[in-house]
N, C-alpha and C positions, 0 to 999 in steps of 0.2 A: 641665505638666498635674499632675504630682505635688505641686508646690508649692501649685497651686490646691486639690487635694483636701485638703491638709494645713490649709489656711487655713479652708476650709469646715468640716471637721470640728472644728476648734479653735473656731471661732466658734458652731457650734451646740452644742458641748459645754459651752460656758460658760453655756448656759442651764439646766444641770443644777440649780444651787442654787435657781433661780426656780421650776422646774416639780416638783421632788421633794417640797416641802412639802404641797401639795394633796392628792396621793393619800394621804399619810400620814394626814392629818387625816380624809379620807373613810373610808378603810379602817378606822382605829381606831373611828370612829363606827358603822360598820357592824358591826363585832365586838361593841362594847358594847351596841348595840341587840339583836344576837342573844342576848347573855348575859342581858340583862335582859328578853327577850321572854316568858320563862316566866312572870314575874310581871305584866308589861304586854304583853298580847297584841297590842296596837294598834301595837306598835313593828315587829312582824315583817314586814308588808307593804313597808316602806321599805328592808329590808336587801338585796334583789336588786338594786334600782337603785343603791344606793350601792355595792355590790360591783362593779357593772358599770363605773361611771365611776371607781371607785377603782383597778380594775385596769387600765383603759385609761391612767389617768395613771401608774401604776406601770411599764407597758410603755415609755411614752415617757420616763420617768426612767431606765430601764435603758439605753435607746439613747443618750440624751445623756450619762449617766454613762460608758458605754463610750468614747464620742468624747472626753470630757474626760480619760479616763485615758490616751489615746495621746499627750498632751502630754509625758508622761515626768516631769511635776513631782511625782509622788507614788511613795511607797515601793510596789514591784510586788506584794509578797506581801500587804500589807495593803490595797492597792486590789483585788487579786484577791479576797480574802475579802469585802470589801465588795460587790464586784460580784456574786458568786455568792449572797450572802445575799439581795441585792436581787432577783436573777432568781427565787430560791426563793420570795420574798414574792410577786412578781407571779403565778409559776406556781401557787401554792397558792390564791391569792385567785380565779384564773380557774376552777380546779377546783371551789372552793366554790360560785362563782357558778353553773357548769353543773349541778352536782348540785342545787342549789337550785331552779333553773328546771324540772329534771326530777322534782322531789319526792323525791329520794333521799337528801338529806343531813340532814334534819331529826333523825335519830337521833344523827348524829355533829355536829351544827352547832355546839353548844358547844365540842367538841374542836377544830374547824376555827377557830373564833374565837379560842379561846386560843392555838393554834399561830401563827396569823397575828400576834397581839399581840406574841408572844416574838420572832418574826422581824423584825418592824419595830424592836423596841427594840434588838435586836443590831445590825441594819443601821445604824440610827441612831447607835449608839455607835461603830461602826467609822467611819462617816462623819465623826462629830466628832473622832475620833482622826486621821484623814486632814487635817482642816482646821485643828485647833487644837493637835494633838500627842498622843501616846499617855498622856500624864500629865495632861491637861487637867481630868479628872474628879475626881482626887485633889488638885488644888491648893488646892481650898476646905477641905480637912481639916487645914489647919495647915502644910503642907510647902511653902508657896508662897515662893520666894526674892525675888519681884518687889517684895514690900512692905517687906522689912527685910534688911539685909546685915549678918552678923556682923562685928564689928570684927577687924582683923588686929593681933595684939598687937605685932609688930615688923615693920613694913612692908618695911624694908630686907632682912630675911631671907626675904620672901616670893618665891615664884616667879612673875615677873610675869604670865605667861600663865595658869598653873593657878589662882592664888589672886585675880588681879585682872581679867584680860581674859576668861578663860572664864565666870565668873559673869555678866558684861555680856552675852555672846553668848547664854548660856543663857536669861537672863531675857527679852531683847528680840528674838532672832533664831530661836531653835530652832523655833518653831511653824510657821515658814514655810520655814526652811532646815536642817531637822533630819532624823532618821531617818524620819518619817512623810511629810514633804512636802519637796520640793526645788523651790521656784519658780525659774525660770530655770536649772535643772539646778545649783543651788548648794547644797552643804551646808557648815555651819558648825560641826558637832559633833565633827568629828574633824580632826586636824592635817593628814593627807593630803588630805582633802577641801578644806580651807581653802587650801592651797597649789595644788591642781588649779584652783579657780576655776570659773566657770560658763559659760553660753553668751554672756555679754557681756564676758568676759575675766578677768583676774586679780582675784580678791577681794582678795587682799593681795600687793602688790610690795614685798618686804622692803627697807626703807630709803628707799622712794619713795612716800609717802602720795598724791601726785598722780597716780600711775599705778594706784593701788588702788581698785578698784570699790567695796569695803566703805566706804572713807573718803569717796570722792566721792559716793556716794549720801547718806551722812549730812550731808554739808555743802551739799547743795541746799536751796533754799527749800522750806519746808513745802507751798507751793502747787504746786510742780513734780510732775509725774505720776511722775517717777522717784525722788523723795525715798523714802528708807527710814529707819525703818519707815513704812508707809502712814499717813497723816495721820490716820485713824480709829482708829489703834492708839496705845498709850501711847509717847510719844517719849523718847529717851535725854536725860538731862540734859547740860549743857554739860561738867560734870565728866567724865562718862562718855565723851563724845565726846573730850575732851582726853587721856584715858588711852588710848583706842583709837589716836588720832593719834600719840601719844608712842610706843606700843608699836611701831607700823608704822615710824615714822621711825627708831628705834633698831634696826631689823633684823627684826623680828617673830619674835624667838627664843622658842621653846617650853620652854627649859630654864633660861634665866638668871635669877639673882635680881635684885631691884630695885637692890641696892647694886652689881652689876656693871655697870649701864648709867648713861650720862651723863644727869644730870637737869638740866632747864632751870629757870630761876626760876620759869616759869609752872606747872610741874608739880609743884613742891616742896610747895606748900599743898594740892594735891589729893591727893598721896600721904599727906601728914599726916592728912588727915581720914579716911582709910581706917582708921587705927588706933583711932578713936573710935567708928566705925560711924554717925557723924552723916550725916543727909541733906543734900542740897546747899542746901537752905533754911536749915539750921541752921549751915552752915558759911560762908554768905555774910557778907561784912562788914556791919556796920551801916552805914546812910547817914547816921547822925548821929554824930559824933566823940565818944569816950569822954572826951576830955581836956576839962577845965573852961575856960571862957572868960569874960573880962569882959563886963560888960553893955555893950550898944551904946550909942553917944552919942544921947541922946534927940532932940537938934536935928537930927542927921542923918536919923533916922527920920521925924520930923516933916516935914522938907524933902521927902522922897520922896512921903510921904502927900498932903501939900498939892498935889504935882504929878500926883496921880492913881495913884501906884504903891502897890500893895497889900503891906503889910509885916506879916508875922504870925509868932509863935512856932511853932517846930515841936514842942516839947514843954514841959511845965510846969516840969520839973526842971533845965533848963538855959537858957542865953542864946542859943542858935542860931536863926537866923531863916530864913524863906523871903521871896522877892520875886516878885511877879507884875506883869508890865507889860500886863495884859490891857486896861486902858482908856488906855494911854500914846499909842496912835495914832502921828502922825507925828513927835511929840516924842521918840520912844524913843532914837533916837541921841544925843540931847543929854542926856536924864534919866539914861541908864546911867552916865554919869560921877559922879553923886551917889551910886552904890554903894560907892565906894572907901572912906569912912570905915567901912564895915560889912564889910570884906574878911575880918576874922577871924570874924565871927558868921555870915556867909552861907553856907548850906549847900545851899539849893534855890534855882533861879533860873528863872523861867519867863518866856520872851521870845516865846512864841507868838503869831503873827499881829501882832506889832509891827513897826514900820518900823526894822528893825535890819539894819546892813551889816557888811562886813568891819571897818571902822574901830573899831566898838564892840568888838570882840574883843580889842583892846589892853587895855581895862578889865577885861573878863571874865577875861582871863588872869592878872591880879592877884588874882583872888578864889580863892586857892588851897585853901580849904577846901570848894570846891563838891563835892557828891557827885551832884547832879542837875543837868542843864542841858537846858532845852527850847528848841529852835529852830525848832519846826515853821512852816511858812509864812513864812519870813524869806528875806532875800536873802543870807544868809551863803554864801560860795563855798569852794573849797579853799583859797584864800589866807587866808581868815579862820580856817579850821579849823586850819591850820599854826600859828596863834598860841596854840592851846590845849594845847600839849605840857607846859604847867607845871601843868596840873590833875591832879596825881598821885592826888588822892583821888576823882576822878571815876568814878562807878558806872553811871550812866544818862545816855544821850545821845540826844536825840530830834531826828532830822533829816528828819522827814517833810515831803515836797514842798519841798525846798530845792535849789539847784543843785549841792549837793555829789556828787562822784563818788568812785569807788574810790580814785583817787589821792590825794585829799584825806583820806579816812579812813584809809588805810595811813600817813599821817604821825603817826597817834595810837597806833601799835602798841606803844609803850613805856609806854602807860597801863595798868599791870598791874591796877590796880583795876577796870577797866572790865567790867561785867557785862551789860549790855543797850544794844544801839544799835538805834533805829527807823529804817528806811530806806524806808518805803512811799512811792512816787511820787518818790523821788530817782533822778536819772539814773545809778544804779549798773550797770555792764555786767554782765549775768547771767553772762557767760563768766569774769568775774573773782571770782564768789562763792567759789569754792573757796580762791582766794588769801587772800580776807579772812577766811574761817574758819580758815586756817592761822595767819594772823596774829593772830587773836583766839580761840584755842582754848577759853578759858574764859569766853566771851561769847556771849550770844544775839543772832544778828543777825535782827532781825525784818523781813522783807520785806512784811508785811501779807498 
């Protein structure tokens, strides 16, 4: 019975954000009408009616807000101040309405209206602090760490938690798991709270990312309801996820410096980027090689074009090419062999919707300068994917609606340049998603 009561109160309490805004608008309008009624007398008759409905809505808001606060997801002291200011707003609005109805408040009407406006403003600010964090109002004044991060002069001497991990948590997590609000009874703003975890288990299991709720939620597909941060909020970059994953895997220590911890080959370039303060976009490798390459054989290009394959340059200043089999149809498996003379120049290859099977991957594997490979709607399987381990420069891989599974994709975990993999409608087991993210911590795995 107690569980049922908790469920009902929690469910009703969640309507608080829905119902609270209407009485705010009505009461503010009533107060403004009252203040301007000295100059525009025609506004006065509407004030009592607006006060009545605004007060009724305020009472409902107070009740739902009280039920929402029982969840324990919010800082009690701040929630109590918000609650009592809300009750004071509703009570003063009711008194103002009753006095107006009896014709006793006209002398003090402007004072009532001004006081209610002040109460609404303070209550609203406290509610905003509960929802977005106590510093949300000042973030726009130039003290926002979300938009830029100061470079770390010597990342090896940096304390991993204090200088690297904590800024990530502060920017992305404190608004829901900080001093003002603790969704899931989880706080991430202090070391003791981080180790304590929340109602869903350990936020951080030192040395074991797979058992850490913090890491698990980050690695879920964006479409998953349990993914964090919520999909409507700014998401962590792949570099930030990689740093958190590495921090947990190395023991989630709060005092050690970067130089004291074992660094994987995947995390070294991410750490190096911290010294420049560059964004992830700036630190990603270009998908066009910087090295000069000889001009491709004109006869080889013409043979492909005559067969219906689109061959285009990727930039004016170099000789690198892209190929698209958009019109190749059933001949694609045969035509792909004609790409071999272009193996030095070809960097983007689009085989989407073409009749391509595993056998053609033998040829593709020899195109070692490829940085983009699109296999959407093809018949390439795990066996074909295994042949692509030679594509060390590959950054983008599209496997949408292919028979490829998580086992096939894991065969490519040594491709360190891989940054984006598209897996929509591929039969990848959802339970293996965390394993894939751990294998490709610097890559975005897009489930669609």
